[in-house]
C-alpha positions in Angstrom: 0.1 -0.2 0.0 1.4 3.4 -0.8 1.9 6.1 1.8 -0.1 9.5 1.3 1.8 12.0 -0.2 3.6 14.8 1.9 4.9 18.3 1.2 8.4 17.2 0.8 7.2 15.1 -2.2 6.8 18.3 -3.7 9.7 20.0 -2.8 10.3 20.9 -6.5 7.6 23.6 -6.0 9.6 25.2 -3.1 12.4 25.9 -5.7 9.9 27.0 -8.3 8.6 29.7 -5.9 11.9 30.6 -4.3 13.8 30.7 -7.7 10.9 33.0 -9.3 11.1 35.2 -6.2 14.7 35.9 -6.5 14.4 36.7 -10.2 11.7 39.0 -9.7 12.5 40.4 -6.2 16.3 41.1 -6.2 16.2 43.9 -8.6 13.4 45.6 -6.1 14.7 44.5 -2.8 18.1 46.0 -3.7 16.9 49.2 -2.8 15.1 48.5 0.5 18.4 48.8 3.0 19.0 52.3 1.0 15.4 53.3 2.0 14.8 51.9 5.4 18.6 51.5 6.6 20.7 48.7 6.9 19.8 47.6 10.4 15.9 47.4 9.9 16.7 45.5 6.4 18.8 43.2 8.2 16.4 42.6 11.0 13.8 42.1 8.4 16.0 39.4 6.4 16.9 37.5 9.3 12.8 37.3 10.6 11.7 36.2 7.1 14.4 33.5 6.8 13.7 32.2 10.4 9.8 32.0 9.7 10.3 30.6 6.4 12.6 27.9 7.7 10.2 27.1 10.7 7.3 27.1 8.1 9.2 24.8 6.3 9.8 22.3 9.2 5.9 22.5 9.9 4.8 22.6 6.3 1.6 20.5 6.1 0.7 21.4 2.4 1.9 22.6 -0.9 0.9 26.1 -0.3 2.7 26.4 3.0 5.8 25.1 1.4 5.6 27.5 -1.5 5.0 30.6 1.0 7.9 29.4 2.7 9.9 29.5 -0.3 9.0 32.8 -1.2 9.3 34.5 2.3 13.0 32.6 2.4 13.9 34.0 -0.8 12.8 37.6 -0.1 14.8 37.6 3.0 17.7 36.1 1.2 17.6 38.8 -1.6 17.4 41.2 0.5 20.3 40.2 2.8 22.7 39.8 0.3 22.1 43.3 -1.3 22.2 44.6 2.3 25.5 42.8 3.4 27.2 44.0 0.2 26.2 47.4 0.9 27.6 47.3 4.5 30.9 45.8 3.1 31.2 48.6 0.6 30.5 51.2 3.2 32.9 49.6 5.7 35.8 49.3 3.5 38.1 52.5 2.6 37.9 53.5 -0.8 41.2 52.3 -1.8 40.2 48.7 -0.6 36.7 48.1 -2.0 37.9 45.9 -4.9 39.4 43.8 -2.3 36.2 43.9 0.0 34.0 43.1 -3.3 36.3 40.2 -4.3 36.1 38.9 -0.7 32.4 39.1 -0.5 32.1 37.7 -4.0 34.0 34.7 -2.5 32.3 34.5 0.9 28.4 34.5 -0.2 28.7 31.3 -2.4 31.0 29.5 -0.1 28.9 30.1 2.8 25.9 28.8 0.6 28.2 25.9 -0.4 29.1 25.0 3.2 25.4 25.2 4.6 24.4 23.0 2.1 26.8 20.2 3.0 26.2 21.0 6.8 22.4 21.0 6.6 22.9 17.7 4.1 24.6 16.0 6.8 22.1 17.4 9.6 19.3 15.4 7.4 20.9 12.2 7.9 21.6 12.5 11.6 18.5 14.2 12.9 16.0 14.6 9.8 14.3 17.2 7.9 12.5 18.7 10.8 15.7 19.6 13.2 17.6 20.4 10.1 15.2 23.2 9.5 14.7 24.2 13.1 18.5 24.3 13.3 18.7 26.6 10.4 16.0 28.8 11.9 18.1 29.0 15.2 21.1 30.2 12.9 19.1 32.8 11.5 17.6 33.8 15.1 21.2 34.1 15.9 22.2 36.5 13.1 19.1 38.6 14.2 20.7 38.5 17.8 23.9 39.8 16.4 22.3 42.3 14.2 20.5 43.6 17.5 23.6 43.8 19.6 25.5 45.7 16.6 22.8 47.8 16.1 24.6 50.9 16.8 27.2 50.3 14.2 24.7 50.2 11.5 22.8 52.8 9.9 
């Protein structure tokens, strides 16, 4: 007898929703931190990503899976442009090229390392805890942003 389908059986829709959101949102969300400030943008990024990851852990249907993909990518799209802007602002003018190169290496490297770590977590603790741990890491970023709020515009 076959088991009933679960949202994870349709995980491809998470990637469709997040990918479409990435393509559509990145150009628009790049301006957000210029408008509301780096601190508020980072706070919003971490909240959106933590919420999306928790939704993903508890997703009971395809709609929740897709909404989590949209929320996650909105947070990621906003965070990448915000952190790049912070890196450029913090770098001395004569070192901005080096700062950009470092950022350009660090972002994809962190995505790769994160994928390897999360893939290992699935094997040890399952999908639910992998998403919960990833959400806790996002909350950690939120706390770091709150602690350093005076250094951010």
